[in-house]
N, C-alpha and C positions, 0 to 999 in steps of 0.2 A: 614813491619807489615801491615796487611790487615785492611782496614777501617771498623769500626763497623757500622752495618746497624741497623736501628730501627726496632724492632719487634713489631708487633701489639699484643696487649693483648686482651684476651677474657674477657668479663665482668664476674664479680663474680656471682656465683649462688645465687639466692635469698634464704634466710634462711626460713625454714619452722617453723611455730610457735611451740614452745615446749609445749607438752602436758604431763600431769602427767599420768604415767603408773599406771594401777591398782596394788595395793599392794597385795602381797601374805599374807597369814595368818601368816607366820613366820616373815616377815618384819614388819607387824603391831604389832606382839607380842614383837619384839625386840625394836621397838620405844616406846611402852607403858612401857616396863621394864626400858628403859633408863630414861624416864620422871619420873617414879615412884622413881627410885633410886636417881635422882637429888633432888627430893622433900624430900625424907626420910633423906638424908644426910644433909639437911638444906642449900643446895646450891641455892635453889630457894626461893624467898620471894616476897611478894607484896610490892610495893613501899610505903614509909611512906607518911604522908600527905604533906610533903614538896617536894615529888617526888624523894627523895634519897632512896638508898637501904641500908640495914644493911651492915656492913663492911665485913661480911663473905659470903654474897650472890654473886653469879656469874650470876644468871639467874633471870629474871623478870617473876613472875607467873601471868597469866591472866586467866580469866574465859570467855569462849565463850558464845554466846547467847543460846546455847543448854545446858549449864552447864558444858561442857567439859573443863578441865584444860589444858592450853597450856603454854609452857615456851619459852622464847627468851633469847639468850645470851646477857648479858649486859657488862661483863668485864671478864678478866682473873684473876685467883687467883695466887698470888705470894706465893710460899711456903718457 
């Protein structure tokens, strides 16, 4: 059996910073439709004063500084 020789490794390439690609009009419309659907179905709610969410809510609803509504996943719904 031949003896194993140590191979020199080349250093890993440095990663480039990830940038957000400009969204197309159809991607923006799909995102807006998804957010609107979650809100209409009642799956998004603002937190209560104690910080908890209603039992049927899966997303937290937030208002941005420009008045735009955003949602963030908080938990999964068990059916």
